[in-house]
N, C-alpha and C positions, 0 to 999 in steps of 0.2 A: 699224665693226661686224666681228665676228668669230664663229667658232664654236666652241662650249666643250662638252665631252663629261661628263657627269655619270654617277656610278654610284650607282644608287637599287636597293636590296634586290638587290645583286648582278648588276644588268642594266644597261648602257650607254645613255644615251639623248643627242640631239643638241639643243643650244640655240643658237639665234642671239641673240647679245648685242650691244647697242648700248649706248655710253655717253654720258652727257649731263651737263653740268654746272650746278648751281642754286648759284648765289653761289660758295663755296669748295669746296662738296662735290661730288663725283662719282656721279651714280646711275647703274644699271643697267637698262635694260629687256631682259626676257629674252622670247624666243618659242620655243615647242616646235615641233621638226622632225620627231622621231619617232625610233625605237629605231636604234640603230647596226646591231644585229643581229637582225632580225625573229624572231619565234617561228615554229619550223617548224609550218606547218599539217599537219593529219592528210591524207595523199594518199589519194585514192579508188584502189582497185586495179582495174586494167581487167578481169581474168579472173573478178572476183566477180559473182554473180548472174546471173539470167537476163536474156538479150537480150531489149529492148523487141520487142514485135512487133504487128501489127495485122492481123487476118484479117476478110475480109468474105465474103458467100456468092458464089456463081456469079452473073457478071452475065451478061446476055442481050445479045443483038447491039444493040439499040436504044440500051440503057444505056452500053453500051461507046462507041457513036459519039458519045453526048451528053457522055460523059467525056472522049473523045479532043479533042471541039470545046471544052470549058471548060479542057483542059490547054493550049490556045493563047491562053487569054484573056488580057485585060490585067488584071483582077482578080488580084492575087498571092496572096491567101488561098485563094480558089477554085482557081485554077491548081494550088498545092502539094498542097491537099487531093485533088483529081482525079487527080495522079500518084500520090500514096499508094494511093488506092484503085484504081486500076490496077494498080500494081505488085504489091499484096497479092492481087489478083485471079489475077495469072499465077502466084502460087505455090500456087493451089489446085489449077490443072489438073493 
């Protein structure tokens, strides 16, 4: 078994080739491995667009205590949501 590189429409691709014999003839089994040089994907610019933000209304003392309790809970989804709400509420002050 060996690796061969084929050029198709100007691009290079890798194939794994294994040879086997049927009677007096040698046959080849090819398996596609992928491009040698992948196409450059469009890279996102970090400085474009507006940064994501989540704003909430002002939180009362009872709600704040409840959210602080949830922020320490075992439920990961509720814990992360409570942290988001508490942090965004701090930005309002």
